N, C-alpha and C positions, 0 to 999 in steps of 0.2 A: 669503518667507524673512525679511523684516524683522521678523516677529513673534517670531522666536527670537533676534534680536539679533546676527546675524553678517553680515559683508559677503558680497556675491555675487561669486564668482570661478568659478562653474561653467562648465565646457566640456563639451560633448557631441559625441563623435565617433561615427562608424559605420564598420563594416567592410563588405566587399562583400556580406555577408549581412544587413546591417541591424542587427547586434548592437551595442548601445550600449556605448561606452567612455567612462567618466565621469572627469573630473578636477576637483578642487576644492582649496581652500586648507587645509581641515581636515576632521576626521572627521564632524562634525555637518553641515557643508555638503554633504559627499559623501553622507551618508545622506539629506539632503533631495533631492539630485539623483537618487538611486536611486529614492526614492518618486515623484518627479515624472515621471521618464522611464517608470517602470512604469505610472503612471496614464495617461500619454499613449498608450503602446503597448497597454495591457491593461485599459482602463477597464471594459469589460463584465465581463471575468473577475473583476476586483477587486470589483466591486459584487455579483456573484453570490456570491462567497465571503463577503463581509461579511454579506449577507442569510442565507446558510446558517448562519453562526455565530450570528446573532441569532434564527434560527428564523422568518424573515419572508419566505421565498421564495414561499409560496403567495399572497402579496399581489400578485405580478405574474406568477407562472407558473401559478397556478391550484391547484385542489384536489388534483392529483396529488402536490403537494409537502407535503401536510398531514402525512403520516407522518414525513417528515424533520423538519419544523418542530416537531412535537410532541416527538420524541426530543430535538432540540437544546435545547428549553426544559426538558424534564424532567431532562436530565442536567446542566443548569446551565452550559452552555458559556461564555456571556458573563459570568456571575457569577464563574466560576472564573478567567477571563481578568482580570477586574478585581482579584480577590484577588492573583493572581500579579504584576500590574503594581504594585499597592500595595506588595507586599513588595519588588519590585525597586527601587522608589523609596526605600524605607527603607534597604535594604542596599547598593545600588549606584546611587546617584543619577546617576553619570556615564553608565552604560549606559541608564538610563531616559531621560535627556535625548537620547541618540542615537536611541532608538526614537521619541521625540517628534518629532525632526527628520525622520525618515523619514515619519511620519504627516503632518507639515506639508507635505512634498513631495507626498504622495498627494493631499491636499486641494487643493494648488495646481494640480495637473495634471488633476484629474478632469473639470472642466468642458470643457476642450479635448479630452480623450480621449473623453468621452461624445459630443461633437459629431461625432467621426469614426466612432463606432460605431453602425451602423444598428439594433442590437438595442434600444437605448433607445427610439427612436421606435416600433419594432414592438410593444413591450410597454407603452409609456407610462410607463416607469420614469424617474425623475429621479435624477441622481447625489446620493447622500447625503453625510454627513460622517463621516469616520473619527475615532475617539477614540484616545487614546494606547494603550489596551489592545486595540484592534482587531487588530493583527498577532498578538497572543497568542491571541486568539479564533480567528483564521483557522488558526493552527498547531494549536490543539486540535481544530478541526473536521476538519482534514486527517488527524489521527492518532488520533481517538477510537476508530475502528474498526480501526485499524492492527494492534493486537495480537490482534484476532480473538476478543474475549471471547464473541461469539455462538456460537462453537464449543462453549462449555460448555452452551449451550441444546441444541445438537444431541446432545451426549453424554448429556445428561439424558434426551432422548427415546429414544435408542438403548437406554440402560439400562432405562428404564421399559417400553418396548414390545417390545424384542428380547431383553433379558436383561442382567444385570450383567456377564456374562462377555464381552459384545461392546462394552463401553463405548468402547474405544479401537480398534475394528476399522477405522474409517474414517480413522485418523490419517494425515494427509498434508498437503502444502501445498495447502490447499483454495482454492475459488474466491473466497473473501472476503478473502484475505490479500494482502499485498504482499511481493515478494521482490526480489532483485537479484543480479547477478554483480559480483565485484570481484576484482582480482588485483594483486599487486605482484611485480616482478622486481628483485632486488638488482643493484647495479652490476657485480658479478662475472660476471653472466650476460647483459650487454647489450653491444652493439657500441661504445657510447660510454664505458662504464665508469661511467655514472650510472644510477640507478634509473628504472624506469618504473612508473607507477600507472595502471590502466585498469579499466573496468567499465561497468555500465549498470544503473540502477534499473528494476525492473519494477513498474508500477502500472497501474491502469485508465487507458486512454488517453482524454484529454479534448482537446477542441478549443475554445479555444486550449490549448496544452500546459501541463502542470503544472510544467514547469521553464522557466527563462529564462536564457539565456547573457548574461553581463554582465562588465564590467571595472570595478573600483573603484580609483581612484588618488588619493592625496593624499600630503603629505610623510611620513606615518607608514607607508604601505604602498602596494603596487601589486599587486592581486590579480585574476586571471581565474578565473571559476568559473561554476557553475550554481546559480542562486538559485530560491527558491520565490516566485512573484509574491505580493506582500502581506507579505513577511517581509524585514526588512533584513539585509544581509550575505550570507554564503554558508555556510549551515549544514552542507551535506552534501558538496560537491565543490568544491575550490579549489586554486589553485596561486599561491603568493606569489612565485615565483621561487626562493628558497632552500628552500622546503618545499611539499609537495603532500599532500593528504589525500582520502580517499573513504570511503564507508560502505555497508553493506548492512544489511538488517533482521536483527537477531539472533534473531528468532523466539522471544523471551523472553516469559514470561507475567508480567504485572505489573498486571492488572486482575482484580478478583474480583466475583462475583455472589453476593448473600446473599438467602436466602429469608426474607422479613420477615412478621411477623404484625402487622397494623394494626387499630386500632379507633377509631371516631369518638366524640368526647366530646360532651356535650350542648351545649357552646358552639360546636361546629363544628370544633374542633381535632382533631388526630389524635395517637394514641400508638402507639409501636412496642415490641414485646416483644423485649428484648435480654438479654444476660448478667446485667444487674442488675434484670430485671423490666421493667415498663411504664415507658417514658420518653417525654417529649414529642418529637414530630417537628415540624419546621417545615412550614408549608403556606401556600400562597397560590394565587391563580388568575391566569392570563394569557389574553389574547384574541388569537387568531390571525386576522388579516384574510385573506380568500380572494377572489381576483379572480373575479368572476362568480358568487359564492356568498355565503352568510351567514357572518358571523364565527363562529369556534369557540372556546369557552371551555374551557381545560384547567386542571386542578388540578396543582400542582407540590408534591410531598412529598419531604422529605429526613429520613432517620433518622440515628442516630449512625454508621452504616456508610457512608451516602452517599445520593445521589439515587435515588428510586424510578423506574425506567424501564419496568417491566412491572407491570400489575395495578392501577394507580391507579384505573381505572374499574370494577374488579370488586367494589366494595363491596357486600355483601349487603343485601337489603332487609328489615331488621327481625329477622333471626335470625343467630346465630353461624354462621360458616363451618365446614365440615368440619374444616379444619386447626386451628381454635381449640379443638376438642374435645380435642385432645391437649395443650393448653396447661395447665401447672400452675395458671394463674390463670383457667381457663376458667369458673369460677363467676361471674365478673363478668358482669352482664347485657348489657354493651355489645356490639353486633354486632362481629364481627371478620372479617378476610379476609386472604388471603395475597397477597403481591406480591414483586417482585424489585428489589433495590437494587444499584447499581453503585458500586464503590469503586475509584478510580484515583488515582495518586500526585499529580498537580497539585492535585486537589481536597483531598487530605489535607494536603499540605505547603505549598501556596501557591507552589510553584516550578515553572518550566518549564525553566530552564537558559538563558534568553536572555542572561545575563551572559557566556556562553561565546562568543557570536557576534562581538563586536568583538575579543575575545582571539584568535580564530582568524585574523582578518584581519591582526593584528599579528605572527603567528607567524613565526619565522625558522628554527626547528629542530623536529624531532619532539618534543623535550622540551617546547617551548612548546605544541605541539598536545596532547600528553599531559596537561600540567598544566591547560590550559584545559578539556579534556573531563572532568576530575574533577568539574566542576560541572554536567554534563549530566543531564537528567532524562528527557524523553520526546521521541521514542520511544527504545527501547533498541536500540543499533546495534553492529555489529562495525565497527571502524575499521582502515584501513590508511593508513600515512603513510610518507614517505621524504623525506630532505633531501639537500642537495648535499655535506654533510660525511660522508655514508655512514650516517647514522642511519636506523633502520627501526622501525616501530611496528605492532603487531598486538594489538588489545585490544578489550574490550567497554566501551561507555560508556552510562550511563543509570542509572535507579533501579529496582531490582527488590525488592519487599518480601519479607521472610522470614516464612513462615507455613506452615501445615499443607499437605501435598501435595494433599489433597482439594480445597483451594481452587483449584488449578490445573486440576482435572479437571471439576468439576461445580458446580452451585449448592449452597452450603453454608448450614446453619441459622444465622441471625443470633443466636439465643439461646445458642449453644454457644460458650463462651469459647475453646475450642481453635482457633477459626478467626480469632482476632484477629491483626493484624499486629504483629510485633515492632518495637521502637523503631529498631534499626539495620538498614539495608538489607543485601542480600546482597553479598558481595565480588564484584568484577568480574574475570573471568579475562583473562589476557593470555598471549602466546606469543612465543617467539623466531622470527625469520624465517631460514630456512635455504635460501638460494638464491632461493626464491619462496614466496609465500603466496597462498592462495585463500580467498575468502569467498563462498558462494553459498547461504546459508540452510540448509545441511545440518547434521546433528548433528555437532558438532565443538567449537570453542572455547566456544560459548555453551551447550553441552548441559546444564550444571547449572542453567540459568536457565529452561528451557522444557520443554514437553511434546511438541508437534508441530513437526517440522522438515520441510524439503523433502527429497524423495528425493535420494540422493547423486549422481545422474547428471550434473548440471551441474558440480558441484564436481570430481568425478572426471575428467570430460572436460577441463576447463580444466587441471587438474593434469597430466594426461597430455600435453596439447599443450605446456604450458610446459616440461615435462621433456625435450622432444624437441630443444631448442636451447639453446645458451649464447651466442648472438650476436643477441639480440633488438634490434629497432629499433622506433620508433613505427609505421612502415609495416607491418612484419611482425606486430606484436602486434595491430594493428587487425583482421587476418584472423581472430583468435580470436573476435572478436565475431560473425563471419559463419558460424560452424560450425553445421551443421544435423544432425549425427549424433544420432539419437534412440535413446539407450540404453534408455529406458523401454519400447521395443517388444519387448525380448528375451523377456519372459515370454509375451506373446501369441503371438509367433512360435513359441515352443517349444510352446505349446498347438496351434497350427496344424500344426506338424510331427507332433505326437503323434497327431492324429485322422485323418490321411490315408493314411499310407504302408502300413504292414504290417497294418493292421486290429487293432493291439494298442494299448491305452491303459494308463495306470498303474492304472486300476481294473479291468482285465481285457480280454478280447477285445472288440473293437468289432463289434456286429452290423450296423452300417450303413456301407455304402461311400459314398464321396463321388460325386456326380454328375460327369459329365465337365466341366461348367462350373465346379463347385466345385473340382475337382482342378486346373483351369487357374489359378484364383485362388490356390490353395494354392501351386502351383509358382512363380508370379510373386512371391508374398510371400517365399518361402524363398530366392529368388535376389536379392531387393532389397537394396540397400546401406545401408538404414536412414536415408537422408538425406531430410529433409523439405524438399526444394527446391520452390520455387513452381511450376516447370515440370515436376515429376516426376509422371507418371501412376501410377507404382508407389506413391509417397507418397499420392496420392489414393485408390488402391485400398486401401492399409493403413488410411487414415482411415475409409473406408466400412465395412470389416470391423470395425474397432474400434468404430465407432458402433453397428453392429448387435449386437455382443457386449454393449456397455453397456446398450442398451435391453432386451435379454433378461435380463440380470442384474437390472436394476431392476424388471422385471416378474415375477421369480421369486417363488414363494410364500413363500420364506424371508424376504423383505423386505416382505411384505404389510402388516405392522403399521406400517411406516414411510411408507407412501404417503399416509396422511391428513395434511393440513396441520397443522403444529405450532401450538399455541395461543399464538402470540406475535405482536407487532406486525409489520406488513408490512416495515418497514425492515430486519428481520433475515432476510427470506426467502432472500437469496443463500446464507446459511450453513445453511439448514434444508431445502432441497429434496433429495429422495432422488437424482434423476438426476445432478446435479453431484457429489454425494458418491460415488456409484458410479463415475462417470467418473474422478475423481481417485484413487480407491483401487483401481482395476482391477488393478494389479499384485498387490496383497495378496489381493483377492478371487479371483483365478485360482488361488491356491495355499492359501488359508486362508479360514475363515469358515463360515457356515451353509449355503452351497450345496454339495451333495455333489459329489465329483469326477466321478462319472458325468454329472451334470447340467452341469458345466462343459464336458465334452467335447461333450455334446449341443448346448449353446449355441454353441460354436465351430463345429461342423458346420453348424448351421442358419444361422449368420451367413455362412459361406462359400457355402452354397446360395443365400441371399438375394442376395448381391452377384453371384454368378455368373449368376443368372437375370435380373438387371436389365440396364439399359444400362451399358456400361463407364464406370466413374467417370472424371470429368475430371481434369486435372492439379490438384494440391493447391491452387495459388493461385487456381483458378477459384472454389472454394467457400470457401477460407480467406482471407477478405477482412477488411480493417480495419473496425472498427465502433466509432468513438470516441463517448464520451458528450458531448452538447452540451446546454446548458440549454434551447436552442430547437432541437428536432429538425430535421435537414437534410432538406428535401423531396426532394433528389436523392441519396438514400442509395446508389443503384446506382453512383455514380461512385467510391466508395471502392475503392482498389486491392487486388489480391491480394497475399498474403504468403507467404514461406517460413517455416521454423521450426516450433516446436511448444512446448508447455508445458515440457517437460524438456530441450529443446535449449538450448545456449548462446545461440543466436539465438532467444530466447524470445518466443513469440507464442501466447497462451493462448486456446483456445476451450472449449466444453463438449461433448466427444465424446458422440455419441448424440442431441444436441439441436440443436446448431448448430456449424458450422465457422467462423462469424464470430468474429473476434478482438477482444475488448474490452480485453484486457490484454496489454501488451508492454513493450518498452524505452521508457521515457518520456524517456530521454536516453542518449547514449553518449559516452565521453570516453577520451582517452589523455593523461596528464600526463608530459611528458619533463623530467626533472630536469637534463639536460645542456643543453637549449636549449628554452626555453618556446615559441618560435615553431615548433618541430617537434611541438608538442602538437596535438591535434585534438578536436573536439566536434561533436555533432549533436543536434537535437531532432526530433520527428516532423513538425513543420509549419514553423514559422518564428519569427522574432523578434517579429513583429507579430501582435496579435490582431484586427486590423481587416480585415474582408473587403475584397478589392480592392487592398489594399496590396501592393506588389511583393514584400514579405518575409512575406506572410501564410502561404504554404505552399511557399516556394521550396526549403526543405531536405528536403521529403518524398521527392523522387527519390533523394537520397543516403541518407536513412534507410532506404528500402526495400531498397537494395543493401548496407546495412551499411557504408557509407563515412562518413568524417568530413569536416567542413569545417575548414579550417586556423584555428588560433588566431593572430591577428595582433596583435603588441604594439608594433610600431614606429609611433609617432604619425604619422610622415611618410607612412605607407601607409594612413592612415585619412582619412575625409572629415569635416570639421568641420561640425556643424549651425549654421545661422545663426538668430539670434533666440531 
């Protein structure tokens, strides 16, 4: 701490769950304390994230990480972070110093934290050094795939292989995106007369968890909230006492893919064909070290549109590519080839919005939150906020470029000026709050800014639940988190009802009667309450039938052209596999698409027969078990517990129906912020405050998280335990 020239007054307290409560004399010292305690609690996690941002994970995790490392380098994550930090230093030196203080704290605590984390010894990794721009690089790494630009690759393949008319057939909240629930109840509809803000971000579950409960207190502010390890402040969820805020993914589209035409020059340089003809592209090589293998050299190319992330290695050998033949300049003898470049706002503007972070900590009213968020860039979020004066806020925050609609759908030609970004970004919608407001990734407030949104089930269900009472308390509103009603089951259940009873279907008389076993399955499903509770055998039965239906849809001849792997890097595979796409679009495919109605009925009958003929499915939680991502795979995978909920339930726990019931994506945190009394607020993360195996707080919150319960927020310093040393 002496290196940044401030006195040391840091105090670290812990609550009963090991959550750090930090107190310091000023904001920079507090940022240092946040960085240091995070490094001590989460050293392995921080170092994995730093290496992911730098594209150096293969150096200690092996060749399986080459795909990510290559992508990270080719999309220029660290270089973009440096640019953004340099601009932050020029335009907001105060915030830049605050970020530096956090980084100094991380560096101060890493050695101690690494000494407690067995993963370092297991991999031979030594803790490195964080740079001032590293938090920005970690933020970029966390969100570079957040807006789901690989979905444009999928649409490209659907249009090319299945037909242009089916480009948006699979539009839904797909397996590669992140969503959230969030809701606000105004004071007029609560027991205390003060507003409540609640919700839960849905992300791929990682161990340690991707969110960190923390309290930050200094003379300027005293804030509790949920931080991202490696990032100073509380970007997404916080309660300062007078004001509280929360976000969900707006599902906006703000990243574009451009089809580039490249050619190699005699001196080894590269040119790209754009609206002004052939122009120089920047190019250099980088070496990726690989544990247990030979180093890999990758070329990094960037055009006027952005970094080239696909097709760098597709350069033809001595002859012009097929794509170049269409080029007006194709008479040039230089070989040419096609590739794909990524254009994303921080790379274009040199801004991430980090200047917003300390402003949020200082906020006292929703007007303060609103003003601060005017500077936000990425990701694009829907925000809810409330204050003790009765102020309410419901708006979108972030930067969305204005451009041709085709940019949002597909890969667009780099040489066509119609696909350039306009200078001014899109206006950001906002709405008044009438009693309560809900944000759950559905088409609504942010509709003008995106293409694909979540189905309305979560949003509609939360809205209905909130409308049923005008006397909400923190305790009663926590129950909303636990709701397992599966509204997305309605269409499949309707199809089940259609194929069994009278022998009549929408497509005419059914020539096939159900077997007795299939009829029994049908009867149970039609009597089911649609709740995806972990101990429900009917929910397990529904999941088995749904899986059988999904597999048969994916195997239908109508989708034969989509079964071949798409010609894109492996890092994009989660967005490009037919099975998950069918699973998440099943509601649409049951009533629309290239599969004929008679075949839909046949598929449902066969699924009922298959499940009826097999062993009775177990309770939902027996197969629907947690499957968190870990940099080092867990050798005891079988110990992960069963879950309730489903993808479209408020209690959201996503699997890939038809392929696995294991849940890799769920609530990465849950919270309730009470504006009447901050100590009646609650929060939870899937595992615990510590990332250190064997620590008492490594996974002590998991039982509460599984039940949909919250740990209390404690703010009385007298009820906290002060750390010594």
